[in-house]
C-alpha positions in Angstrom: 108.7 80.8 91.4 109.4 78.2 88.7 113.1 78.3 87.6 112.1 78.6 83.9 109.7 81.5 84.3 110.3 84.7 82.3 109.6 88.0 83.9 107.6 89.7 81.2 107.8 93.5 81.0 109.8 95.6 83.5 107.4 97.4 85.8 107.1 99.5 88.9 108.4 97.5 91.9 111.4 96.1 89.9 114.9 96.9 91.2 118.2 96.1 89.6 120.8 94.8 92.1 124.5 95.0 90.8 126.6 92.9 93.1 130.3 93.7 93.9 131.6 94.7 90.4 134.8 96.0 91.9 138.3 96.4 90.6 139.8 93.7 92.8 137.2 91.1 91.5 137.6 92.1 87.9 141.4 92.7 87.4 142.9 93.0 90.9 144.0 90.8 93.8 141.0 88.4 93.6 140.2 88.6 89.9 137.4 86.2 88.9 137.7 84.4 85.6 135.5 86.1 83.0 134.6 88.9 85.3 135.2 91.7 82.7 132.6 90.1 80.5 129.8 90.9 82.9 130.2 94.7 82.5 128.7 95.1 79.0 125.5 93.2 79.7 125.2 94.9 83.1 125.4 98.2 81.4 122.6 97.2 79.0 120.4 96.3 82.0 121.4 99.6 83.7 120.3 101.4 80.6 117.0 99.5 80.5 116.2 100.3 84.2 117.3 103.9 83.8 115.1 104.5 80.8 112.1 103.1 82.7 112.9 105.2 85.8 113.4 102.1 87.9 115.8 102.1 90.8 119.3 100.6 90.8 121.3 99.5 93.8 125.0 98.4 93.8 126.6 96.4 96.6 130.3 96.5 97.3 132.7 94.7 99.7 134.1 97.5 101.9 136.5 95.7 104.2 138.7 97.1 106.9 142.4 96.4 106.5 142.3 93.7 109.2 139.3 91.8 107.8 139.0 88.2 109.0 138.5 86.9 105.4 142.0 87.7 104.5 144.6 85.0 104.5 147.0 86.9 106.7 144.2 86.8 109.4 143.3 83.2 108.8 140.7 83.6 106.1 140.4 82.0 102.7 141.1 85.0 100.4 143.9 87.4 99.5 143.5 90.9 100.8 140.8 92.6 98.6 138.4 95.5 98.5 139.8 97.4 101.4 137.7 100.4 102.0 138.8 103.5 100.2 141.5 101.8 98.1 141.6 101.6 94.3 140.8 97.9 94.4 137.5 98.6 96.2 136.3 101.0 93.5 133.6 100.0 91.0 135.2 98.6 87.9 136.1 101.0 85.1 133.4 100.9 82.4 130.5 100.1 84.7 128.1 102.8 84.1 126.2 103.2 87.3 124.0 106.3 87.4 124.9 108.9 90.0 121.6 108.3 91.8 122.3 104.6 92.3 122.0 103.5 95.9 125.3 102.1 97.2 125.3 99.4 99.9 128.7 98.6 101.7 129.0 95.2 103.3 131.4 93.2 105.4 132.6 96.4 107.0 133.4 94.9 110.4 136.8 93.3 110.9 135.4 90.2 112.7 132.4 89.5 110.5 132.1 88.5 106.9 129.1 89.0 104.7 128.5 87.5 101.3 124.9 88.6 101.0 124.0 92.2 100.3 121.4 91.9 102.9 123.7 90.8 105.8 124.4 93.6 108.2 123.3 96.3 105.8 120.3 98.6 105.1 119.4 96.9 101.8 116.2 95.3 103.1 115.0 98.6 104.5 115.9 100.4 101.3 114.0 97.9 99.2 110.9 98.3 101.4 111.1 102.0 101.0 111.2 101.5 97.2 108.2 99.2 97.4 110.2 96.6 95.6 108.5 93.4 94.6 111.0 91.9 92.1 114.8 92.0 92.1 117.1 91.5 89.0 120.5 90.5 90.3 123.8 90.4 88.4 127.5 90.8 89.2 130.2 88.9 91.1 130.5 86.2 92.0 127.9 83.6 91.0 129.0 81.1 93.7 129.5 83.6 96.6 128.0 87.1 96.8 125.4 86.7 94.0 124.4 83.3 95.4 123.9 84.5 99.0 122.2 87.7 97.9 119.8 85.8 95.7 119.0 83.2 98.4 118.3 86.0 100.9 116.1 87.8 98.4 114.1 84.6 97.8 113.7 84.0 101.5 112.4 87.5 101.9 109.7 86.9 99.3 111.0 88.9 96.4 110.4 87.6 92.9 114.1 87.1 92.0 115.7 86.9 88.6 119.5 86.3 88.0 121.0 88.0 85.0 122.3 84.9 83.2 124.9 86.6 81.0 126.0 89.1 83.7 127.4 86.9 86.4 130.7 85.0 86.7 131.9 82.4 89.1 135.1 81.9 91.1 134.9 78.1 90.8 137.4 77.6 93.6 136.2 74.0 93.2 135.3 72.9 89.7 131.6 73.2 89.1 130.9 75.6 92.0 129.2 78.1 89.6 126.9 75.4 88.2 126.0 74.2 91.7 125.3 77.7 92.7 122.9 78.2 89.8 121.1 75.0 90.7 120.8 76.1 94.3 119.4 79.5 93.3 116.8 77.9 91.0 115.8 75.4 93.7 115.2 78.4 96.0 112.9 80.0 93.4 115.1 82.3 91.3 114.9 82.3 87.5 117.8 83.0 85.1 117.0 85.5 82.4 118.7 87.6 79.7 117.7 91.1 78.6 116.5 89.6 75.3 113.8 87.8 77.4 112.3 91.2 78.3 109.6 92.3 75.8 110.8 95.0 73.5 108.3 97.5 74.6 109.7 97.2 78.1 113.1 98.5 77.0 112.3 101.9 75.3 114.9 103.2 72.8 116.0 106.7 72.6 
């Protein structure tokens, strides 16, 4: 897929993938710069998909307390998104429908998983939905969004990244830009809801 390609109308086979929009990444122990700004555009996408009767899936980090990614266990990150804690909850204001499918990842203490596909049932769920195209937004551009998008492209999905609904950690300056270039090189396109034809987003 050409990186500049627009998706046209939303249609059957499209799935919205909301990646890791959790309290710890928005305002908690591993807060990402600009993370709160992704919530409003994500809600607009959620509304568009809901009104079309199209499926929505949300991934979340759901770590055990002793996860290897935590600094106290030799990993690179502060403790975050421990299963069942307030920091692991979806961020306030994110309007996920009750019927959204929830995918928990990185649930084993000795294994990390940036991609929503890694060690989860996401691939099986998407096949059950007869998914052909994925629209991916959330946190963070240079980690879990990046790896989820790369895995989606590798699995043959038409993959679109929600350009105004992602934010980067930028642990190194420019990581977010490099992640975008990598995703585009893999075949993903960056889009905004305004790129979707008006008739594809019915109004109430």
